[in-house]
N, C-alpha and C positions, 0 to 999 in steps of 0.2 A: 566482455561479460562480466558482470558481478556475481556476489553470492549474497542472498538475502541473510543468511546465518552470519557469515562473516562481517557484512557491510553494516549491520545493525548491533553488532556486539558492543557491550558497554564494559568499563572498567571502574571498580568502585575506588574512589579516592578518599572519601570520607564516609561516616555512617549513613549519611543520606544524600550523598553527592557521587555523581558518576560522570565518565568522561567517556565520549566517543569521537571518532573521526570520519566525517561524512565523505563518501566515495563519489568520484566523478562518474563512476559508471550508472548512476542513478540520475542523471541530469536531463531535467526537461525545463529549459529556462532557468536554470539553478537547480538545486537539491529537490527532487520531486517531493511533493507535500506528503503522500502517504508512506514514503520512505522515511522522511523526518519524523513523522508521527509513530513509526515502527520504533525508532531509536528510543523515544520516550516510553513506549509501551513496554519494551524490554527491560529499562530502567526500573519500572515500577515492579515488573516481574521479579526483579532480584530481592526486593523488601516485602513483598506480599507473603503472607503465610499460607496462601491458597494457590492451588495449581492451575486454576482456570480463570481468565479475564472473562467478564461477562457483559461489560459495555464500555465504550469509549468514545470521548467526545473531545474536541479541542478548538482552539482559535489559534490562527498563525498571526503573529505580531511583526515579523519581519522576515526577509530572505536570507538564509545562510550562505556563508562561503563553503566551500569544500576543504574544510579544514575542522579543527577540534572544537567541538560544542561541550558544554557542561550542563548536566541534568540534575536538578535538586528535587528531592522527593519529599513530600509532606503527608503524613498519614491523618485523613480526614476523620476517618472512623474506622474502629476495629471491633468487630463482634465475633460470636462464636462461629457462624458460618459465612461471614461475609466481611469484606473491607473496602473502604474508599480511599483513594490516594490521588494527590495533585502531583503532576510533574511539570516543573518549570525549565524550560530549555534557554539556554542564552549562549552567546557566543561574543568574546571580548567585551562583555559588559551589556550587550545588545540584546533586548529579548526576542525569542524567535518563536516559541511556542508555549502555550499552556494547556495541559490536558487533565481530565479527570477520568478516573478508570475505576469502576467497581470490579472486584474479583470473588470468587465464590469457592465453597468447598463442596464436599458430596452431600448434596441436600436432596429429598424427595420432594416434588411439587407438582403443580399442575402442567400439563403439556399438551400443546396445540399448535397446529401450523395452519394459517389461514391462506398462505400465499399461493399463488398459480404460477407455474413454470411457463415461460413464453413458448409459443409454437415455434420451434426452430429445428433445424436438422441435427442429427446426432453427430458428434465430433468427428467419427469415423467417415461420414458423408462429406466432409468438407476438407479443402485444400488449405494448406499453409501459405502465407504470404508470398515466400519465393516460389512456389509452385504456380500459384496465380500470376505471378509476374512472367514467368517463363511462359505459361499458356497464352499471356496476352500479347507476347512479342516483345516485352519489356525488359531493358537491360537492369539487371540486379545490381541495387545500389545499397549502401548503408542506410540504415534507418535515420530519420531526421534528428533523432536525438538519441545518446547512448542507452537510455533507459530502456527502449525497446528491444535491446540485446538480451534482456533479462528475461524476456517471455517469447515462448512460442504461441503464435495467434494464428486463429483459422477463423476469419470473418465470414459470417452469414451472407453479407453482401459486398463485393469489391469494387469500388468505384475507379474506374482507369481515367476517367476525364476529370481533370482538377486544375482550376476550379470548375465547378459543375456550372451548367448552363442556366441553372434557376434554384431557387430555394428547396432543400431536402428536409424530410421529416427529422426532428430531434431525437434520433434513436442511434443508439451505437450496441451492435450485437456482436460478439466475437467469443469464441472459445479461447481461453488462455491458460497456458501452463507454464509455471516458473521453471527456469533452467539455470543451472543445470541440477538442481534439486526440486522436485515438483511439489514435495510436501515434508512436513517435519513432525517427530513424534512428541516435541515439546509443545504443549498448547500456546504457551505465550509466544513463541516463535512462529508457530503454524498460524496464529491470528493475524500476524503480520501481513499474510497475504490477503487477506481480506481488507485491511487498512489500505494497501497499495491499489488494490483493483476497485474498492469504492470510490477512492479519490481521483484514480486516472480516467475514469469514464466521463466525467462531467463535462469538460471541455470537448472531447471529440463529438459528443452528442448536441450540446448547446451551440456550438459553432456552425453546425449543418445548415440551418435555416439562413444562416448570414455569409455563408462562404462565397 
């Protein structure tokens, strides 16, 4: 089991350059993308004058090894209440990721939320994966990738037959809680939870019609 706080920590080696070591505890066919993005986000958090990240976008240029990476930060804009930074991650001269982040200070503005929550059971009404496996009479085994040891997951739907007999809807719905720490007081570190979960859900959902 990894620690999101420890495993995304960065060390400053120059004014605008940071170093980090990618942990194999976050492996899914290599370092999991949202985890790698989290390292870049935390490096930007070290140079931003503001306490809160507001947006994050990135492109992956290569697959890193579980080793040291370098993150170079460039300030794109710095204003009174907001700043934009670019993070360029590399490993042994090979580009890995390039990210752009806006961060903001305490400002007043319009507030609205037009999203609709899915109609799913409450987390207390769902069982964890080990509980579901025991209930189905399945032998408990290690997850297919070490990454999944970092989350407690409670799926809305538990598929015991795999591969399935036919295509399934491209939907992945689970309650997820990071372990051993569920959340963090530092907004930059806490935002890493969203980066990881936004990234990880794409393949479990998109692969179901083709499984």
